[in-house]
C-alpha atoms as an extended CHARMM CRD file, in Angstrom:
* protein
*
        82  EXT
         1         1  MET       CA              0.0000000000        0.0000000000        0.0000000000  PROA      1               0.0000000000
         2         2  THR       CA              1.2890000000        3.4380000000       -0.8960000000  PROA      2               0.0000000000
         3         3  THR       CA              0.8170000000        6.5770000000        1.1610000000  PROA      3               0.0000000000
         4         4  GLU       CA             -1.6370000000        7.9000000000       -1.4400000000  PROA      4               0.0000000000
         5         5  GLN       CA             -3.6840000000        4.7030000000       -1.3020000000  PROA      5               0.0000000000
         6         6  ALA       CA             -3.7230000000        4.8080000000        2.4980000000  PROA      6               0.0000000000
         7         7  LYS       CA             -4.8700000000        8.4440000000        2.5250000000  PROA      7               0.0000000000
         8         8  ALA       CA             -7.6070000000        7.6640000000        0.0040000000  PROA      8               0.0000000000
         9         9  ILE       CA             -8.9280000000        4.8610000000        2.2400000000  PROA      9               0.0000000000
        10        10  ILE       CA             -8.6850000000        7.0250000000        5.3550000000  PROA      10              0.0000000000
        11        11  LEU       CA            -10.5820000000        9.9220000000        3.7710000000  PROA      11              0.0000000000
        12        12  GLU       CA            -13.1990000000        7.6480000000        2.1850000000  PROA      12              0.0000000000
        13        13  VAL       CA            -13.9290000000        6.0540000000        5.5340000000  PROA      13              0.0000000000
        14        14  LEU       CA            -13.9690000000        9.4640000000        7.2120000000  PROA      14              0.0000000000
        15        15  SER       CA            -16.5230000000       10.7210000000        4.6910000000  PROA      15              0.0000000000
        16        16  ASP       CA            -18.7580000000        7.7410000000        5.5430000000  PROA      16              0.0000000000
        17        17  ILE       CA            -18.4890000000        8.4620000000        9.2720000000  PROA      17              0.0000000000
        18        18  ALA       CA            -18.7760000000       12.2520000000        9.0070000000  PROA      18              0.0000000000
        19        19  PRO       CA            -20.3260000000       13.1540000000        5.6250000000  PROA      19              0.0000000000
        20        20  GLU       CA            -20.4100000000       16.8430000000        6.5310000000  PROA      20              0.0000000000
        21        21  VAL       CA            -16.5880000000       16.9700000000        6.5320000000  PROA      21              0.0000000000
        22        22  ASP       CA            -14.9620000000       18.5240000000        3.4600000000  PROA      22              0.0000000000
        23        23  SER       CA            -11.8160000000       16.4330000000        3.0280000000  PROA      23              0.0000000000
        24        24  SER       CA            -10.2030000000       19.1280000000        0.8750000000  PROA      24              0.0000000000
        25        25  GLN       CA            -10.1740000000       21.3850000000        3.9460000000  PROA      25              0.0000000000
        26        26  ILE       CA             -8.3310000000       18.9000000000        6.1710000000  PROA      26              0.0000000000
        27        27  ASP       CA             -4.6710000000       19.5700000000        6.9420000000  PROA      27              0.0000000000
        28        28  ASP       CA             -3.0700000000       16.1200000000        6.8950000000  PROA      28              0.0000000000
        29        29  SER       CA             -0.5050000000       17.0590000000        9.5460000000  PROA      29              0.0000000000
        30        30  VAL       CA             -2.8690000000       18.6390000000       12.1090000000  PROA      30              0.0000000000
        31        31  ASP       CA             -4.6510000000       16.7330000000       14.8600000000  PROA      31              0.0000000000
        32        32  LEU       CA             -8.0890000000       15.7070000000       13.5750000000  PROA      32              0.0000000000
        33        33  THR       CA             -9.7350000000       16.4760000000       16.8980000000  PROA      33              0.0000000000
        34        34  ASP       CA             -8.6050000000       20.0960000000       16.4800000000  PROA      34              0.0000000000
        35        35  GLN       CA            -10.0140000000       20.2720000000       12.9420000000  PROA      35              0.0000000000
        36        36  LEU       CA            -13.2100000000       18.2390000000       13.0760000000  PROA      36              0.0000000000
        37        37  ASP       CA            -16.1100000000       17.9070000000       15.4260000000  PROA      37              0.0000000000
        38        38  LEU       CA            -15.7330000000       14.1640000000       15.9350000000  PROA      38              0.0000000000
        39        39  ASP       CA            -16.9880000000       12.6880000000       19.1640000000  PROA      39              0.0000000000
        40        40  SER       CA            -15.5070000000        9.5650000000       20.6990000000  PROA      40              0.0000000000
        41        41  MET       CA            -18.0400000000        7.3010000000       18.9670000000  PROA      41              0.0000000000
        42        42  ASP       CA            -17.2630000000        8.8560000000       15.5690000000  PROA      42              0.0000000000
        43        43  TYR       CA            -13.5640000000        8.3280000000       16.2090000000  PROA      43              0.0000000000
        44        44  LEU       CA            -14.1150000000        4.7100000000       17.2810000000  PROA      44              0.0000000000
        45        45  ASN       CA            -16.2990000000        4.0500000000       14.2260000000  PROA      45              0.0000000000
        46        46  TRP       CA            -13.6040000000        5.5960000000       12.0120000000  PROA      46              0.0000000000
        47        47  MET       CA            -10.9390000000        3.2820000000       13.4780000000  PROA      47              0.0000000000
        48        48  LEU       CA            -13.1640000000        0.2160000000       13.0950000000  PROA      48              0.0000000000
        49        49  ALA       CA            -14.0100000000        1.1320000000        9.5130000000  PROA      49              0.0000000000
        50        50  ILE       CA            -10.3230000000        1.5790000000        8.6520000000  PROA      50              0.0000000000
        51        51  ASN       CA             -9.6830000000       -1.8780000000       10.0940000000  PROA      51              0.0000000000
        52        52  LYS       CA            -12.5660000000       -3.3350000000        8.0950000000  PROA      52              0.0000000000
        53        53  SER       CA            -11.4430000000       -1.6270000000        4.8640000000  PROA      53              0.0000000000
        54        54  THR       CA             -7.7850000000       -2.6170000000        5.1590000000  PROA      54              0.0000000000
        55        55  GLY       CA             -7.7890000000       -5.7640000000        7.2830000000  PROA      55              0.0000000000
        56        56  ILE       CA             -5.0280000000       -4.1680000000        9.3630000000  PROA      56              0.0000000000
        57        57  GLU       CA             -5.4780000000       -4.6850000000       13.0900000000  PROA      57              0.0000000000
        58        58  ILE       CA             -5.0630000000       -1.4970000000       15.1190000000  PROA      58              0.0000000000
        59        59  PRO       CA             -4.3090000000       -2.2940000000       18.7530000000  PROA      59              0.0000000000
        60        60  GLN       CA             -5.4130000000        0.2140000000       21.3690000000  PROA      60              0.0000000000
        61        61  ARG       CA             -1.7870000000        1.1500000000       22.1040000000  PROA      61              0.0000000000
        62        62  ASP       CA             -1.4470000000        2.4570000000       18.5060000000  PROA      62              0.0000000000
        63        63  ILE       CA             -4.5700000000        4.6260000000       18.3880000000  PROA      63              0.0000000000
        64        64  SER       CA             -2.5140000000        7.7620000000       19.0730000000  PROA      64              0.0000000000
        65        65  LYS       CA             -0.8520000000        7.2790000000       15.6850000000  PROA      65              0.0000000000
        66        66  PHE       CA             -4.2350000000        8.0420000000       14.0950000000  PROA      66              0.0000000000
        67        67  LEU       CA             -4.5610000000       11.5940000000       15.3820000000  PROA      67              0.0000000000
        68        68  THR       CA             -3.5320000000       12.9880000000       11.9900000000  PROA      68              0.0000000000
        69        69  ILE       CA             -4.1210000000       11.8240000000        8.4270000000  PROA      69              0.0000000000
        70        70  ASP       CA             -0.3360000000       11.6730000000        7.8930000000  PROA      70              0.0000000000
        71        71  GLY       CA              0.1370000000        9.5510000000       11.0100000000  PROA      71              0.0000000000
        72        72  ALA       CA             -2.6760000000        7.1960000000       10.0620000000  PROA      72              0.0000000000
        73        73  ALA       CA             -1.3480000000        6.8040000000        6.5150000000  PROA      73              0.0000000000
        74        74  GLU       CA              2.1820000000        6.1280000000        7.7720000000  PROA      74              0.0000000000
        75        75  TYR       CA              0.8300000000        3.4840000000       10.1480000000  PROA      75              0.0000000000
        76        76  LEU       CA             -1.2070000000        1.7540000000        7.4380000000  PROA      76              0.0000000000
        77        77  VAL       CA              1.6860000000        1.7440000000        4.9640000000  PROA      77              0.0000000000
        78        78  SER       CA              4.1080000000        0.3230000000        7.5450000000  PROA      78              0.0000000000
        79        79  HSD       CA              1.6220000000       -2.3650000000        8.6550000000  PROA      79              0.0000000000
        80        80  SER       CA              0.2030000000       -3.4080000000        5.2970000000  PROA      80              0.0000000000
        81        81  PRO       CA              1.1270000000       -6.8300000000        3.9510000000  PROA      81              0.0000000000
        82        82  ALA       CA              4.0070000000       -6.8060000000        1.5070000000  PROA      82              0.0000000000
């Protein structure tokens, strides 16, 4: 998986969870909780949907890596099957 592919999956899933979010307005390097009005259930649903879309397990200890789009993409790329 490339970084671009990971970001596409991340943003697609985010648009399903929070359809009111304009992905073109998201700064990939800024904490999503500072940019979006996601509650804890939205965030949990986003993480579960990323797992379902990619098949990549995301243990609770790694959730902090998903605070930004860049961090989430880096995680998915580094944990995707070769």
